C-alpha positions in Angstrom: 0.0 0.0 0.0 1.2 3.5 -0.9 2.3 5.5 2.1 -0.1 8.3 1.3 -3.1 5.9 1.4 -1.9 4.4 4.6 -1.7 7.8 6.2 -5.1 8.7 4.8 -6.6 5.5 6.1 -5.3 6.2 9.6 -6.7 9.8 9.3 -10.1 8.5 8.2 -10.4 5.8 11.0 -9.3 8.3 13.7 -11.8 10.9 12.4 -14.6 8.3 12.4 -13.8 7.3 16.0 -13.6 10.9 17.1 -16.9 11.8 15.5 -18.6 8.7 17.0 -17.1 9.7 20.4 -18.4 13.3 19.9 -21.9 11.9 19.6 -21.4 9.9 22.7 -19.9 12.8 24.6 -23.3 14.4 25.1 -22.0 17.9 24.4 -18.7 17.3 26.1 -20.4 16.4 29.4 -19.0 12.9 29.5 -15.3 12.8 30.1 -14.3 9.5 28.4 -15.9 10.2 25.0 -14.8 13.9 25.2 -11.1 12.9 25.6 -11.5 10.3 22.8 -12.9 13.0 20.6 -10.0 15.4 21.2 -7.4 12.7 20.8 -9.1 11.2 17.7 -9.3 14.5 15.9 -5.7 15.3 16.8 -4.5 12.0 15.4 -6.7 12.4 12.3 -5.4 15.9 11.5 -1.8 14.8 12.1 -2.1 11.9 9.6 -4.1 14.0 7.2 -1.2 16.5 7.2 1.2 13.7 6.4 -1.0 12.7 3.6 -1.0 16.2 2.2 2.7 16.1 1.8 2.3 13.2 -0.6 -1.1 13.8 -2.3 -2.9 16.8 -3.7 -5.1 18.5 -1.1 -8.3 18.3 -3.1 -7.9 14.6 -3.8 -7.0 13.7 -0.2 -9.9 15.8 1.2 -12.4 14.3 -1.2 -11.4 10.8 -0.2 -11.2 11.6 3.5 -14.5 13.3 3.7 -16.3 10.9 1.3 -15.2 7.7 3.1 -15.7 9.4 6.4 -19.3 10.4 5.6 -20.2 6.8 4.6 -18.5 5.2 7.6 -20.0 7.7 10.1 -23.5 7.1 8.6 -23.0 3.3 8.9 -21.9 3.7 12.6 -24.8 6.0 13.3 -27.2 3.4 11.9 -25.5 0.4 13.6 -24.6 1.9 17.0 -26.9 4.9 17.5 -30.0 3.4 15.7 -30.3 6.3 13.3 -32.2 5.5 10.1 -31.0 5.8 6.6 -33.7 6.3 3.9 -33.4 5.6 0.2 -32.1 9.1 -0.7 -29.4 8.9 2.0 -28.3 5.5 0.7 -28.3 6.7 -2.9 -26.3 9.8 -1.9 -23.7 7.6 -0.1 -23.5 5.3 -3.1 -22.8 8.3 -5.3 -20.2 9.5 -2.8 -18.4 6.2 -2.9 -18.7 6.1 -6.7 -16.9 9.5 -6.7 -14.1 8.1 -4.5 -13.7 5.1 -6.8 -13.6 7.4 -9.9 -11.0 9.6 -8.3 -8.8 6.6 -7.3 -9.2 4.6 -10.6 -9.2 7.3 -13.2 -7.5 10.4 -11.8 -3.9 11.0 -12.7 -3.6 13.2 -9.6 -3.6 10.3 -7.1 -0.4 8.6 -6.2 0.0 5.1 -7.7 
């Protein structure tokens, strides 16, 4: 795996954990999830910064945000019982299609 994609994967996972913890923090009133949120976002932005040294900003951010949206939505559905209707699922499918197009066809991504 390319180093840029490894850094980006760590950034995405850390951001997803941080955002999930943010929901669980109840407005930063619960200490454990609040600490996990701050640490998770710190790790995420650090690894995103490493990614940006190796990959164009627009491409990295498109992948980071797109994959993050889909993962957060799935966690919200699985863990927090939030519903996903047909338009939400269609939109997430289009987001993932966009990430695939960027990675398969763009000459801007590291190969």
